[in-house]
PDB file with one MODEL, atoms N, CA, C and O in Angstrom:
MODEL        1
ATOM      1  N   UNK A   1      81.696   4.366-270.333  1.00  0.00           N
ATOM      2  CA  UNK A   1      80.614   4.931-269.540  1.00  0.00           C
ATOM      3  C   UNK A   1      80.763   6.454-269.542  1.00  0.00           C
ATOM      4  O   UNK A   1      81.870   6.977-269.411  1.00  0.00           O
ATOM      5  N   UNK A   2      79.654   7.148-269.690  1.00  0.00           N
ATOM      6  CA  UNK A   2      79.705   8.610-269.753  1.00  0.00           C
ATOM      7  C   UNK A   2      79.799   9.208-268.348  1.00  0.00           C
ATOM      8  O   UNK A   2      79.571   8.544-267.337  1.00  0.00           O
ATOM      9  N   UNK A   3      80.142  10.478-268.340  1.00  0.00           N
ATOM     10  CA  UNK A   3      80.278  11.208-267.071  1.00  0.00           C
ATOM     11  C   UNK A   3      78.948  11.261-266.322  1.00  0.00           C
ATOM     12  O   UNK A   3      78.927  11.139-265.097  1.00  0.00           O
ATOM     13  N   UNK A   4      77.849  11.440-267.034  1.00  0.00           N
ATOM     14  CA  UNK A   4      76.528  11.506-266.404  1.00  0.00           C
ATOM     15  C   UNK A   4      76.120  10.178-265.799  1.00  0.00           C
ATOM     16  O   UNK A   4      75.507  10.144-264.732  1.00  0.00           O
ATOM     17  N   UNK A   5      76.457   9.066-266.478  1.00  0.00           N
ATOM     18  CA  UNK A   5      76.135   7.745-265.952  1.00  0.00           C
ATOM     19  C   UNK A   5      76.904   7.436-264.692  1.00  0.00           C
ATOM     20  O   UNK A   5      76.402   6.751-263.801  1.00  0.00           O
ATOM     21  N   UNK A   6      78.122   7.940-264.614  1.00  0.00           N
ATOM     22  CA  UNK A   6      78.941   7.727-263.420  1.00  0.00           C
ATOM     23  C   UNK A   6      78.332   8.442-262.216  1.00  0.00           C
ATOM     24  O   UNK A   6      78.286   7.897-261.113  1.00  0.00           O
ATOM     25  N   UNK A   7      77.866   9.672-262.444  1.00  0.00           N
ATOM     26  CA  UNK A   7      77.261  10.451-261.356  1.00  0.00           C
ATOM     27  C   UNK A   7      75.979   9.778-260.884  1.00  0.00           C
ATOM     28  O   UNK A   7      75.722   9.702-259.682  1.00  0.00           O
ATOM     29  N   UNK A   8      75.184   9.293-261.815  1.00  0.00           N
ATOM     30  CA  UNK A   8      73.936   8.622-261.455  1.00  0.00           C
ATOM     31  C   UNK A   8      74.241   7.372-260.628  1.00  0.00           C
ATOM     32  O   UNK A   8      73.554   7.101-259.643  1.00  0.00           O
ATOM     33  N   UNK A   9      75.248   6.622-261.014  1.00  0.00           N
ATOM     34  CA  UNK A   9      75.643   5.435-260.250  1.00  0.00           C
ATOM     35  C   UNK A   9      76.082   5.776-258.839  1.00  0.00           C
ATOM     36  O   UNK A   9      75.739   5.082-257.882  1.00  0.00           O
ATOM     37  N   UNK A  10      76.853   6.865-258.723  1.00  0.00           N
ATOM     38  CA  UNK A  10      77.307   7.286-257.389  1.00  0.00           C
ATOM     39  C   UNK A  10      76.137   7.718-256.514  1.00  0.00           C
ATOM     40  O   UNK A  10      76.104   7.405-255.324  1.00  0.00           O
ATOM     41  N   UNK A  11      75.182   8.430-257.090  1.00  0.00           N
ATOM     42  CA  UNK A  11      74.011   8.878-256.330  1.00  0.00           C
ATOM     43  C   UNK A  11      73.189   7.677-255.871  1.00  0.00           C
ATOM     44  O   UNK A  11      72.717   7.645-254.735  1.00  0.00           O
ATOM     45  N   UNK A  12      73.018   6.699-256.744  1.00  0.00           N
ATOM     46  CA  UNK A  12      72.255   5.501-256.382  1.00  0.00           C
ATOM     47  C   UNK A  12      72.959   4.736-255.264  1.00  0.00           C
ATOM     48  O   UNK A  12      72.315   4.281-254.318  1.00  0.00           O
ATOM     49  N   UNK A  13      74.277   4.594-255.373  1.00  0.00           N
ATOM     50  CA  UNK A  13      75.017   3.858-254.338  1.00  0.00           C
ATOM     51  C   UNK A  13      74.964   4.584-252.994  1.00  0.00           C
ATOM     52  O   UNK A  13      74.764   3.948-251.959  1.00  0.00           O
ATOM     53  N   UNK A  14      75.140   5.905-252.998  1.00  0.00           N
ATOM     54  CA  UNK A  14      75.087   6.657-251.742  1.00  0.00           C
ATOM     55  C   UNK A  14      73.682   6.643-251.151  1.00  0.00           C
ATOM     56  O   UNK A  14      73.523   6.538-249.935  1.00  0.00           O
ATOM     57  N   UNK A  15      72.670   6.747-251.994  1.00  0.00           N
ATOM     58  CA  UNK A  15      71.289   6.687-251.500  1.00  0.00           C
ATOM     59  C   UNK A  15      71.003   5.342-250.859  1.00  0.00           C
ATOM     60  O   UNK A  15      70.363   5.271-249.809  1.00  0.00           O
ATOM     61  N   UNK A  16      71.479   4.271-251.494  1.00  0.00           N
ATOM     62  CA  UNK A  16      71.280   2.934-250.932  1.00  0.00           C
ATOM     63  C   UNK A  16      71.999   2.802-249.592  1.00  0.00           C
ATOM     64  O   UNK A  16      71.448   2.254-248.637  1.00  0.00           O
ATOM     65  N   UNK A  17      73.229   3.305-249.526  1.00  0.00           N
ATOM     66  CA  UNK A  17      74.000   3.236-248.283  1.00  0.00           C
ATOM     67  C   UNK A  17      73.288   3.967-247.148  1.00  0.00           C
ATOM     68  O   UNK A  17      73.103   3.410-246.066  1.00  0.00           O
ATOM     69  N   UNK A  18      72.891   5.210-247.394  1.00  0.00           N
ATOM     70  CA  UNK A  18      72.223   5.985-246.348  1.00  0.00           C
ATOM     71  C   UNK A  18      70.852   5.400-246.012  1.00  0.00           C
ATOM     72  O   UNK A  18      70.419   5.450-244.860  1.00  0.00           O
ATOM     73  N   UNK A  19      70.174   4.849-247.011  1.00  0.00           N
ATOM     74  CA  UNK A  19      68.895   4.193-246.747  1.00  0.00           C
ATOM     75  C   UNK A  19      69.052   2.998-245.826  1.00  0.00           C
ATOM     76  O   UNK A  19      68.244   2.792-244.920  1.00  0.00           O
ATOM     77  N   UNK A  20      70.104   2.204-246.062  1.00  0.00           N
ATOM     78  CA  UNK A  20      70.351   1.053-245.184  1.00  0.00           C
ATOM     79  C   UNK A  20      70.724   1.491-243.775  1.00  0.00           C
ATOM     80  O   UNK A  20      70.316   0.862-242.798  1.00  0.00           O
ATOM     81  N   UNK A  21      71.493   2.562-243.665  1.00  0.00           N
ATOM     82  CA  UNK A  21      71.855   3.076-242.335  1.00  0.00           C
ATOM     83  C   UNK A  21      70.596   3.499-241.581  1.00  0.00           C
ATOM     84  O   UNK A  21      70.436   3.166-240.406  1.00  0.00           O
ATOM     85  N   UNK A  22      69.711   4.223-242.240  1.00  0.00           N
ATOM     86  CA  UNK A  22      68.465   4.671-241.601  1.00  0.00           C
ATOM     87  C   UNK A  22      67.588   3.470-241.241  1.00  0.00           C
ATOM     88  O   UNK A  22      66.979   3.443-240.172  1.00  0.00           O
ATOM     89  N   UNK A  23      67.525   2.485-242.128  1.00  0.00           N
ATOM     90  CA  UNK A  23      66.732   1.288-241.866  1.00  0.00           C
ATOM     91  C   UNK A  23      67.252   0.540-240.641  1.00  0.00           C
ATOM     92  O   UNK A  23      66.468   0.151-239.774  1.00  0.00           O
ATOM     93  N   UNK A  24      68.557   0.338-240.563  1.00  0.00           N
ATOM     94  CA  UNK A  24      69.142  -0.372-239.416  1.00  0.00           C
ATOM     95  C   UNK A  24      68.913   0.413-238.132  1.00  0.00           C
ATOM     96  O   UNK A  24      68.571  -0.168-237.102  1.00  0.00           O
ATOM     97  N   UNK A  25      69.100   1.732-238.184  1.00  0.00           N
ATOM     98  CA  UNK A  25      68.873   2.569-237.006  1.00  0.00           C
ATOM     99  C   UNK A  25      67.421   2.469-236.545  1.00  0.00           C
ATOM    100  O   UNK A  25      67.152   2.366-235.348  1.00  0.00           O
ATOM    101  N   UNK A  26      66.492   2.498-237.489  1.00  0.00           N
ATOM    102  CA  UNK A  26      65.077   2.378-237.149  1.00  0.00           C
ATOM    103  C   UNK A  26      64.747   1.022-236.551  1.00  0.00           C
ATOM    104  O   UNK A  26      63.970   0.937-235.600  1.00  0.00           O
ATOM    105  N   UNK A  27      65.331  -0.045-237.099  1.00  0.00           N
ATOM    106  CA  UNK A  27      65.079  -1.381-236.554  1.00  0.00           C
ATOM    107  C   UNK A  27      65.638  -1.519-235.139  1.00  0.00           C
ATOM    108  O   UNK A  27      65.022  -2.165-234.290  1.00  0.00           O
ATOM    109  N   UNK A  28      66.795  -0.919-234.880  1.00  0.00           N
ATOM    110  CA  UNK A  28      67.362  -0.965-233.529  1.00  0.00           C
ATOM    111  C   UNK A  28      66.447  -0.231-232.560  1.00  0.00           C
ATOM    112  O   UNK A  28      66.186  -0.727-231.463  1.00  0.00           O
ATOM    113  N   UNK A  29      65.960   0.931-232.941  1.00  0.00           N
ATOM    114  CA  UNK A  29      65.045   1.667-232.068  1.00  0.00           C
ATOM    115  C   UNK A  29      63.757   0.886-231.823  1.00  0.00           C
ATOM    116  O   UNK A  29      63.200   0.929-230.726  1.00  0.00           O
ATOM    117  N   UNK A  30      63.289   0.177-232.835  1.00  0.00           N
ATOM    118  CA  UNK A  30      62.033  -0.553-232.711  1.00  0.00           C
ATOM    119  C   UNK A  30      62.179  -1.803-231.842  1.00  0.00           C
ATOM    120  O   UNK A  30      61.310  -2.093-231.021  1.00  0.00           O
ATOM    121  N   UNK A  31      63.272  -2.540-232.022  1.00  0.00           N
ATOM    122  CA  UNK A  31      63.403  -3.834-231.350  1.00  0.00           C
ATOM    123  C   UNK A  31      64.194  -3.791-230.043  1.00  0.00           C
ATOM    124  O   UNK A  31      64.104  -4.735-229.258  1.00  0.00           O
ATOM    125  N   UNK A  32      64.964  -2.732-229.778  1.00  0.00           N
ATOM    126  CA  UNK A  32      65.779  -2.674-228.562  1.00  0.00           C
ATOM    127  C   UNK A  32      65.149  -1.690-227.583  1.00  0.00           C
ATOM    128  O   UNK A  32      65.257  -0.478-227.770  1.00  0.00           O
ATOM    129  N   UNK A  33      64.490  -2.198-226.542  1.00  0.00           N
ATOM    130  CA  UNK A  33      63.790  -1.287-225.623  1.00  0.00           C
ATOM    131  C   UNK A  33      64.730  -0.342-224.876  1.00  0.00           C
ATOM    132  O   UNK A  33      64.318   0.760-224.512  1.00  0.00           O
ATOM    133  N   UNK A  34      65.969  -0.738-224.641  1.00  0.00           N
ATOM    134  CA  UNK A  34      66.889   0.139-223.913  1.00  0.00           C
ATOM    135  C   UNK A  34      67.259   1.374-224.729  1.00  0.00           C
ATOM    136  O   UNK A  34      67.577   2.415-224.154  1.00  0.00           O
ATOM    137  N   UNK A  35      67.225   1.279-226.038  1.00  0.00           N
ATOM    138  CA  UNK A  35      67.594   2.426-226.864  1.00  0.00           C
ATOM    139  C   UNK A  35      66.462   3.449-226.943  1.00  0.00           C
ATOM    140  O   UNK A  35      66.668   4.555-227.442  1.00  0.00           O
ATOM    141  N   UNK A  36      65.266   3.094-226.457  1.00  0.00           N
ATOM    142  CA  UNK A  36      64.123   4.006-226.520  1.00  0.00           C
ATOM    143  C   UNK A  36      63.906   4.761-225.223  1.00  0.00           C
ATOM    144  O   UNK A  36      62.909   5.474-225.108  1.00  0.00           O
ATOM    145  N   UNK A  37      64.771   4.644-224.260  1.00  0.00           N
ATOM    146  CA  UNK A  37      64.568   5.322-222.977  1.00  0.00           C
ATOM    147  C   UNK A  37      64.576   6.823-223.144  1.00  0.00           C
ATOM    148  O   UNK A  37      65.408   7.380-223.861  1.00  0.00           O
ATOM    149  N   UNK A  38      63.652   7.465-222.481  1.00  0.00           N
ATOM    150  CA  UNK A  38      63.634   8.921-222.479  1.00  0.00           C
ATOM    151  C   UNK A  38      64.541   9.425-221.356  1.00  0.00           C
ATOM    152  O   UNK A  38      65.001   8.645-220.523  1.00  0.00           O
ATOM    153  N   UNK A  39      64.789  10.705-221.343  1.00  0.00           N
ATOM    154  CA  UNK A  39      65.659  11.286-220.323  1.00  0.00           C
ATOM    155  C   UNK A  39      65.052  11.128-218.933  1.00  0.00           C
ATOM    156  O   UNK A  39      65.780  10.891-217.968  1.00  0.00           O
ATOM    157  N   UNK A  40      63.730  11.255-218.816  1.00  0.00           N
ATOM    158  CA  UNK A  40      63.090  11.116-217.503  1.00  0.00           C
ATOM    159  C   UNK A  40      63.178   9.673-217.008  1.00  0.00           C
ATOM    160  O   UNK A  40      63.356   9.436-215.814  1.00  0.00           O
ATOM    161  N   UNK A  41      63.055   8.711-217.919  1.00  0.00           N
ATOM    162  CA  UNK A  41      63.184   7.313-217.516  1.00  0.00           C
ATOM    163  C   UNK A  41      64.608   7.020-217.070  1.00  0.00           C
ATOM    164  O   UNK A  41      64.820   6.278-216.111  1.00  0.00           O
ATOM    165  N   UNK A  42      65.573   7.592-217.753  1.00  0.00           N
ATOM    166  CA  UNK A  42      66.973   7.395-217.367  1.00  0.00           C
ATOM    167  C   UNK A  42      67.234   8.039-216.012  1.00  0.00           C
ATOM    168  O   UNK A  42      67.982   7.491-215.203  1.00  0.00           O
ATOM    169  N   UNK A  43      66.627   9.199-215.753  1.00  0.00           N
ATOM    170  CA  UNK A  43      66.802   9.879-214.468  1.00  0.00           C
ATOM    171  C   UNK A  43      66.197   9.049-213.339  1.00  0.00           C
ATOM    172  O   UNK A  43      66.814   8.900-212.284  1.00  0.00           O
ATOM    173  N   UNK A  44      64.998   8.508-213.549  1.00  0.00           N
ATOM    174  CA  UNK A  44      64.372   7.707-212.507  1.00  0.00           C
ATOM    175  C   UNK A  44      65.151   6.407-212.293  1.00  0.00           C
ATOM    176  O   UNK A  44      65.214   5.903-211.172  1.00  0.00           O
ATOM    177  N   UNK A  45      65.741   5.865-213.352  1.00  0.00           N
ATOM    178  CA  UNK A  45      66.558   4.661-213.222  1.00  0.00           C
ATOM    179  C   UNK A  45      67.809   4.957-212.388  1.00  0.00           C
ATOM    180  O   UNK A  45      68.222   4.141-211.564  1.00  0.00           O
ATOM    181  N   UNK A  46      68.399   6.117-212.609  1.00  0.00           N
ATOM    182  CA  UNK A  46      69.582   6.500-211.840  1.00  0.00           C
ATOM    183  C   UNK A  46      69.215   6.723-210.372  1.00  0.00           C
ATOM    184  O   UNK A  46      69.969   6.347-209.474  1.00  0.00           O
ATOM    185  N   UNK A  47      68.055   7.334-210.134  1.00  0.00           N
ATOM    186  CA  UNK A  47      67.594   7.536-208.756  1.00  0.00           C
ATOM    187  C   UNK A  47      67.377   6.205-208.059  1.00  0.00           C
ATOM    188  O   UNK A  47      67.743   6.051-206.893  1.00  0.00           O
ATOM    189  N   UNK A  48      66.793   5.249-208.751  1.00  0.00           N
ATOM    190  CA  UNK A  48      66.551   3.926-208.179  1.00  0.00           C
ATOM    191  C   UNK A  48      67.878   3.242-207.851  1.00  0.00           C
ATOM    192  O   UNK A  48      68.029   2.661-206.777  1.00  0.00           O
ATOM    193  N   UNK A  49      68.829   3.309-208.764  1.00  0.00           N
ATOM    194  CA  UNK A  49      70.131   2.673-208.534  1.00  0.00           C
ATOM    195  C   UNK A  49      70.833   3.322-207.339  1.00  0.00           C
ATOM    196  O   UNK A  49      71.487   2.639-206.551  1.00  0.00           O
ATOM    197  N   UNK A  50      70.695   4.630-207.212  1.00  0.00           N
ATOM    198  CA  UNK A  50      71.321   5.334-206.091  1.00  0.00           C
ATOM    199  C   UNK A  50      70.673   4.916-204.771  1.00  0.00           C
ATOM    200  O   UNK A  50      71.374   4.701-203.783  1.00  0.00           O
ATOM    201  N   UNK A  51      69.340   4.799-204.745  1.00  0.00           N
ATOM    202  CA  UNK A  51      68.666   4.414-203.505  1.00  0.00           C
ATOM    203  C   UNK A  51      68.981   2.970-203.126  1.00  0.00           C
ATOM    204  O   UNK A  51      69.124   2.658-201.943  1.00  0.00           O
ATOM    205  N   UNK A  52      69.091   2.082-204.124  1.00  0.00           N
ATOM    206  CA  UNK A  52      69.458   0.702-203.838  1.00  0.00           C
ATOM    207  C   UNK A  52      70.883   0.653-203.298  1.00  0.00           C
ATOM    208  O   UNK A  52      71.170  -0.111-202.377  1.00  0.00           O
ATOM    209  N   UNK A  53      71.774   1.459-203.863  1.00  0.00           N
ATOM    210  CA  UNK A  53      73.144   1.505-203.377  1.00  0.00           C
ATOM    211  C   UNK A  53      73.238   1.992-201.947  1.00  0.00           C
ATOM    212  O   UNK A  53      74.052   1.498-201.167  1.00  0.00           O
ATOM    213  N   UNK A  54      72.398   2.969-201.598  1.00  0.00           N
ATOM    214  CA  UNK A  54      72.382   3.474-200.216  1.00  0.00           C
ATOM    215  C   UNK A  54      71.871   2.416-199.263  1.00  0.00           C
ATOM    216  O   UNK A  54      72.376   2.301-198.146  1.00  0.00           O
ATOM    217  N   UNK A  55      70.883   1.642-199.675  1.00  0.00           N
ATOM    218  CA  UNK A  55      70.357   0.572-198.824  1.00  0.00           C
ATOM    219  C   UNK A  55      71.390  -0.508-198.589  1.00  0.00           C
ATOM    220  O   UNK A  55      71.441  -1.090-197.505  1.00  0.00           O
ATOM    221  N   UNK A  56      72.217  -0.787-199.587  1.00  0.00           N
ATOM    222  CA  UNK A  56      73.230  -1.829-199.447  1.00  0.00           C
ATOM    223  C   UNK A  56      74.337  -1.406-198.492  1.00  0.00           C
ATOM    224  O   UNK A  56      74.961  -2.255-197.856  1.00  0.00           O
ATOM    225  N   UNK A  57      74.590  -0.103-198.383  1.00  0.00           N
ATOM    226  CA  UNK A  57      75.675   0.376-197.519  1.00  0.00           C
ATOM    227  C   UNK A  57      75.238   0.563-196.061  1.00  0.00           C
ATOM    228  O   UNK A  57      76.069   0.907-195.220  1.00  0.00           O
ATOM    229  N   UNK A  58      73.982   0.351-195.748  1.00  0.00           N
ATOM    230  CA  UNK A  58      73.506   0.522-194.373  1.00  0.00           C
ATOM    231  C   UNK A  58      73.870  -0.637-193.512  1.00  0.00           C
ATOM    232  O   UNK A  58      73.544  -0.650-192.325  1.00  0.00           O
TER     233      UNK A  58
ENDMDL
END
């Protein structure tokens, strides 16, 4: 196998690897609603948990 063919093989393998990583990451974002939370939603969730905790301690 020539030097150029080896480089082409490595580029194809790395492209496939990174493509699969991006695909899996995209599928997780699409199908897992918890991974799509925005910062404001996380803040309101924390506020809700704090208020529920205060109610339980009364």
